[in-house]
C-alpha positions in Angstrom: 75.2 104.8 97.9 73.8 103.2 101.1 70.9 101.7 99.1 73.3 100.1 96.6 75.1 98.5 99.6 71.8 97.3 101.0 70.8 95.8 97.6 74.2 94.1 97.4 73.8 92.5 100.9 70.2 91.5 100.1 71.2 89.9 96.8 74.0 88.0 98.6 71.5 86.7 101.1 69.3 85.4 98.3 72.1 83.8 96.4 73.9 80.6 97.2 76.5 81.1 99.9 79.9 81.7 98.4 83.2 82.0 100.2 85.6 84.8 99.3 88.3 83.8 96.8 91.7 83.8 98.5 94.6 85.7 97.0 96.9 83.6 94.9 100.4 83.0 96.2 101.8 85.4 93.6 99.3 88.1 94.6 100.1 87.5 98.3 103.8 87.7 97.7 103.4 91.0 95.7 101.3 92.4 98.5 103.8 91.5 101.2 106.6 93.1 99.1 104.5 96.3 98.7 103.8 96.4 102.5 107.5 95.9 103.3 108.6 98.6 100.9 106.1 101.1 102.2 107.1 100.1 105.8 110.7 100.9 105.0 109.8 104.2 103.4 107.7 105.3 106.4 110.3 104.3 108.9 113.0 106.3 107.0 110.6 109.3 106.8 109.9 109.2 110.5 113.6 109.0 111.3 114.3 112.0 109.0 111.5 114.1 110.4 112.5 113.3 114.0 116.1 114.3 113.2 114.9 117.5 111.5 112.7 118.3 114.5 115.6 117.8 116.9 118.3 119.5 114.8 116.5 122.4 113.2 113.2 123.4 114.8 113.5 122.5 118.5 117.1 123.8 118.7 115.9 127.1 117.3 113.0 127.3 119.7 115.4 126.7 122.6 117.8 129.4 121.4 117.3 133.0 120.5 114.5 133.5 118.0 114.0 136.9 116.4 110.5 138.0 117.5 107.0 136.7 118.3 106.3 136.2 114.6 109.4 134.1 114.1 108.6 132.1 117.2 105.0 131.5 116.0 106.3 130.4 112.6 108.7 127.9 114.3 105.9 126.5 116.5 103.7 126.1 113.5 106.5 124.2 111.6 107.1 122.0 114.6 103.4 121.2 114.6 103.4 120.3 110.9 106.4 118.0 111.4 104.7 116.3 114.4 101.5 115.8 112.4 103.5 114.3 109.5 105.2 111.8 112.0 101.7 111.0 113.4 100.4 110.2 109.9 103.3 108.0 109.2 102.8 106.1 112.5 99.1 105.6 111.7 100.1 104.2 108.3 102.6 101.8 110.0 99.8 100.7 112.3 97.6 100.0 109.2 100.5 98.0 107.7 100.8 96.0 111.0 97.1 95.2 110.8 97.5 94.1 107.2 100.3 91.7 108.3 98.0 90.4 111.0 95.3 89.8 108.4 97.9 88.0 106.2 98.9 85.8 109.1 95.3 84.9 109.9 94.4 84.2 106.3 92.0 87.2 106.2 93.8 89.4 103.8 91.6 90.3 100.8 88.4 89.7 102.7 86.2 92.7 103.5 85.9 93.3 107.2 82.3 94.5 106.8 80.6 92.2 104.2 83.1 89.3 104.2 83.3 89.4 100.4 86.5 89.4 98.3 88.3 92.8 98.1 89.0 93.6 94.5 92.6 92.8 93.5 93.0 96.2 91.8 92.0 97.8 95.1 94.5 95.8 97.1 97.2 96.5 94.5 96.5 100.3 94.8 96.0 100.2 98.6 97.6 97.0 100.2 96.3 97.9 103.6 92.6 98.0 102.5 90.4 96.1 104.9 87.1 96.8 103.1 85.8 96.3 99.5 85.1 99.4 97.5 81.4 99.5 98.2 81.8 99.1 102.0 84.6 101.6 102.1 82.4 104.2 100.3 79.6 103.5 102.7 82.0 103.8 105.7 83.3 107.2 104.4 79.7 108.4 103.7 78.7 107.6 107.3 81.9 109.2 108.7 81.2 112.4 106.8 77.6 112.5 108.1 78.8 111.9 111.6 81.6 114.4 111.4 81.1 117.4 113.7 80.4 120.8 112.0 83.2 123.3 112.5 
């Protein structure tokens, strides 16, 4: 995988310099719509989860809970709800970063190799900041660097 990326970079260096192909206006508008829709979904999910945390789980933790097992279950559920909210917030941050790339004219350009990100990849994942090859390389390195549990 890494060798493939190294060959790709070397081939690019030998070839005539090319600039990444910008997204068409239609592609850009579709991407902005996708981002806005996902942003609304995430904000609604966060609001629902926060409401559920307040009305269901935290209220029960403050009140009388059956026994230690019930209390442990509730704490675990609260942890799951908070993790879900955190994941949604991270996704909103990724959307904000995508909006910044759009504003700067950098959307659709790989942050690692500066080549065009495949249109199908952006359609499937509108917050993508790397092309498929660079993303695979990034994930491989992240797995290697991940601490053993």
